[in-house]
N, C-alpha and C positions, 0 to 999 in steps of 0.2 A: 865073806858073808857073816852076818852076826845072827845067832837064833836066839829069840826071845821067846818067853812064856807068856802068855797074855791071857789073864784072868778075868772073866766078866761076872758080875755082881748083879744081884737083884733082876729088875727088869729087861737088863743087857741081855741074859741067858737064852732066854727063848729065841730071839729075833737071830743071835749067834749059832744056837743050834749044839750050843756046849757049855759048860762051865769053865772050860780053858783049850787053848790051843797053843801051838807053838809056829812061829813064824820065822822065816828066814828073811832078814833085812840087811840093806847096804850098812858097813861099819858107822857111817857120819848118819846114819837116820835120824830125826827129831821126833818127837811126840807126834808134832803135826803130819808129818811125812807117813807115820804108824797111822794115824787116824784116817788120812786119805788112802791109805792102801787099803784099810778094812773096811771103808765105806765102797771102795771099788769090788773088793772081793766077796765081802758079804753085804749085796744090796739093802737087805733088811733093816742093816745097820746105820745106813746112810745118814738118815736124819739123827739118830740118839748121838753120832761122831761129832756134833755140830755144838753139843753142849755137855757131853761127858767130863767126868773130872778124871784124874788120871793121876797113880802113884808109881814111882819106880822102885822098886825092893822097899816098900814101904814108907816112903816119902814122898808126899805130893809133888808133883813137877808140873812146871808149865809147857806150852804148845813147843817152845824155841829148845828144850832141854834136850841134848843127844843122848839116845838109849846106849848104856854100858853094856857092854857083853855080856851075853849069859843073861840079860834083866828079866825081872820078874815084874810085869806090868799090870796094875790092877785097874779095871774100868768101870767106874760106880755113875749111875745115875744121877741128874743132880737131885738134893734134897732139900725139902723145905719144912718147918717144923713151924709148931705154934706155940 
């Protein structure tokens, strides 16, 4: 198993119930796999996981990216500006 730290920003903190959590995941888990796991484990986050932006170790990542060992995974709601 691989332990990753997940950081929640902005409007994701309330439904997550915390600003960060540590999660045990399989060694070959992808970003999408983590999002699916969080949606199951934290039902209030389910809808947000469909549009969340993800960074692994401070670099944006796509759904198919594999989570490195002891990664720091940051999750942000989509941002719009004008």
